[in-house]
C-alpha positions in Angstrom: 0.0 0.0 0.0 2.9 2.4 0.8 4.4 1.8 -2.6 1.0 2.5 -4.3 0.5 5.6 -2.3 4.0 6.9 -3.1 3.3 6.2 -6.8 0.1 8.1 -6.8 1.7 11.0 -4.9 4.5 11.1 -7.5 1.9 11.2 -10.3 0.1 14.1 -8.7 3.4 16.0 -8.3 4.4 15.4 -11.9 0.9 16.4 -13.1 1.1 19.6 -11.0 4.5 20.6 -12.3 3.5 19.8 -15.9 0.4 21.9 -15.5 2.3 24.8 -14.0 4.8 24.6 -16.9 2.0 24.5 -19.5 0.4 27.6 -17.9 3.7 29.4 -18.1 4.1 28.5 -21.7 0.5 29.5 -22.5 0.8 32.8 -20.8 3.2 34.4 -23.4 1.9 37.9 -23.2 4.9 39.3 -25.0 4.1 37.3 -28.2 0.4 37.6 -27.8 0.5 41.4 -27.7 2.5 41.5 -31.0 0.2 38.9 -32.7 -2.9 40.9 -31.7 -1.7 44.0 -33.5 0.3 42.4 -36.3 -2.2 43.8 -38.8 -0.8 47.3 -38.0 2.7 46.1 -38.6 1.8 44.8 -42.0 0.0 48.1 -42.8 3.0 50.1 -41.8 5.2 48.1 -44.0 3.0 49.0 -47.0 3.0 52.7 -46.3 4.2 55.2 -48.9 7.2 56.3 -46.8 8.4 52.8 -46.1 7.9 51.7 -49.7 9.9 54.6 -51.1 12.6 54.1 -48.5 12.8 50.4 -49.6 13.0 51.4 -53.2 15.7 54.0 -52.4 13.8 56.9 -54.1 12.4 58.5 -51.0 12.9 62.3 -51.2 15.7 63.3 -48.9 13.6 66.1 -47.4 11.0 63.6 -46.1 13.7 61.5 -44.5 15.2 64.6 -42.8 11.8 65.6 -41.4 11.3 62.0 -40.2 14.7 62.1 -38.5 14.0 65.4 -36.8 10.7 64.1 -35.5 12.3 61.0 -34.3 14.9 63.1 -32.4 12.0 64.9 -30.7 10.4 61.6 -29.8 13.7 60.1 -28.5 14.4 63.1 -26.2 10.8 63.2 -24.7 10.6 59.5 -24.1 14.1 59.5 -22.5 12.9 62.3 -20.2 10.0 60.1 -19.1 12.3 57.2 -18.5 14.5 59.3 -16.4 11.6 60.1 -14.1 10.5 56.4 -13.9 14.1 55.3 -13.2 14.0 57.1 -9.9 10.3 57.0 -9.0 9.8 53.2 -9.4 11.4 51.4 -6.5 9.5 48.2 -6.3 9.4 45.5 -7.5 13.2 45.3 -8.0 13.1 43.8 -11.5 10.8 46.6 -12.7 13.0 49.2 -11.2 16.0 47.6 -12.9 14.1 47.6 -16.2 13.5 51.3 -16.1 17.0 52.1 -15.0 18.4 50.0 -17.8 16.1 51.4 -20.4 16.9 55.0 -19.3 20.6 54.2 -19.5 20.3 52.8 -23.0 17.9 55.6 -24.3 20.0 58.4 -22.8 23.2 57.0 -24.4 21.5 56.8 -27.8 19.9 60.3 -27.3 23.3 61.8 -26.8 24.8 60.0 -29.8 21.8 61.0 -31.9 21.9 64.7 -31.0 25.7 64.9 -31.5 25.5 63.2 -34.9 23.0 65.8 -36.1 24.7 68.7 -34.3 21.6 69.3 -32.1 21.8 70.8 -28.6 18.2 69.8 -27.9 14.7 69.6 -29.3 13.2 72.8 -27.8 13.1 74.4 -31.3 11.5 71.4 -33.0 7.8 71.6 -33.6 6.2 68.2 -33.3 3.9 67.0 -36.0 0.3 66.1 -34.9 1.2 62.4 -35.1 4.3 62.7 -32.8 2.5 65.2 -30.5 -0.3 62.6 -29.9 2.3 59.8 -29.5 4.1 61.6 -26.8 0.8 62.7 -25.1 -0.3 59.0 -25.0 3.0 58.1 -23.3 2.5 60.8 -20.7 -1.0 59.6 -20.0 0.2 56.1 -19.4 3.0 57.3 -17.2 0.7 59.5 -15.1 -2.4 57.4 -14.8 -1.3 53.7 -15.0 0.8 51.3 -13.1 4.5 51.4 -14.3 4.3 48.0 -15.9 2.0 49.5 -18.5 4.6 52.1 -19.5 6.8 49.1 -20.3 4.0 47.9 -22.5 3.8 51.3 -24.2 7.5 51.2 -25.1 7.5 47.8 -26.7 5.7 48.7 -30.1 8.5 51.0 -31.2 11.2 48.5 -30.2 9.5 45.6 -31.8 8.1 47.2 -34.9 11.3 48.8 -36.1 13.2 45.5 -35.9 10.4 43.8 -37.9 10.3 46.5 -40.5 14.1 46.6 -40.9 14.1 42.8 -41.4 11.3 42.9 -44.0 12.3 45.8 -46.2 14.4 44.5 -49.1 17.3 46.9 -49.9 20.4 46.6 -52.0 23.7 47.7 -50.5 23.6 50.7 -52.9 20.3 52.0 -51.4 20.7 55.4 -49.8 18.7 54.2 -46.8 20.5 50.9 -46.2 21.9 52.2 -43.0 18.4 52.5 -41.5 17.9 48.8 -42.2 21.4 47.8 -40.9 21.0 49.8 -37.7 17.6 48.4 -36.8 17.4 44.8 -38.0 19.4 43.1 -35.3 17.6 44.4 -32.2 16.4 41.9 -29.6 13.6 43.5 -27.6 12.7 40.2 -26.1 15.8 40.4 -23.9 14.4 43.4 -22.1 10.6 42.9 -22.3 9.6 39.2 -22.6 10.3 37.9 -19.1 9.0 41.1 -17.4 5.7 41.3 -19.3 5.0 37.5 -19.0 5.6 37.8 -15.2 3.3 40.7 -14.4 0.6 40.5 -17.1 -1.8 37.9 -18.3 -3.4 37.4 -21.7 -6.7 38.4 -20.0 -5.3 41.9 -19.3 -7.3 44.0 -21.8 -5.6 47.2 -20.7 -2.2 45.9 -21.8 -3.6 45.0 -25.2 -5.3 48.4 -25.5 -2.1 50.3 -24.7 0.0 48.2 -27.0 -2.4 48.6 -29.9 -2.6 52.4 -29.2 1.1 52.7 -29.5 1.3 50.5 -32.6 -1.3 52.8 -34.2 0.9 55.8 -33.1 3.9 54.2 -34.8 1.9 53.6 -38.0 0.7 57.2 -38.0 4.2 58.5 -37.5 5.4 56.7 -40.6 2.2 57.6 -42.5 2.7 61.3 -41.7 6.4 61.3 -42.6 
């Protein structure tokens, strides 16, 4: 009887562990968020700006304006990350996420501004698309739990990598550097474990915010 009881106990434990692992595998919010708004990624790829960049015949003025607006976006988002890097104390992994993202963004901001000989972005007038994009970030930061700001950051990181991988450019293309600089990013290193830990696939607010920011990305490219 003792052997039988031990056998049954082992089966229960194995079943419990397997069920727990299955639940972890099923709860892949990181991938589910992307899949839920993948239609916007495909629409963005087909936009006039991206298509002309892919063909290499995009007017230089359009790309310059795009870059200026991107600089404005970068500085404003970095400013928000700076605030979150000091205001978020717990949990520890979320604090470390914001500190890490701020360090990365601020380094790229400084490089970006120096490359284009900009002292700042105070003289840049944001387009309606970028103005709304930044406003939506601010709303998330000021009204939602910090984990949702992490969600709001992901569309930019993930979409640009995907676009860069899917635009077909020859080495002679004037915009090949955009593809090269963006195609090898790995946003999953920073976001996947964190989002899967604190969110579930039933979290409608996470999906709403992610899609909102994917739409903002689409509209930025569309207006460029």
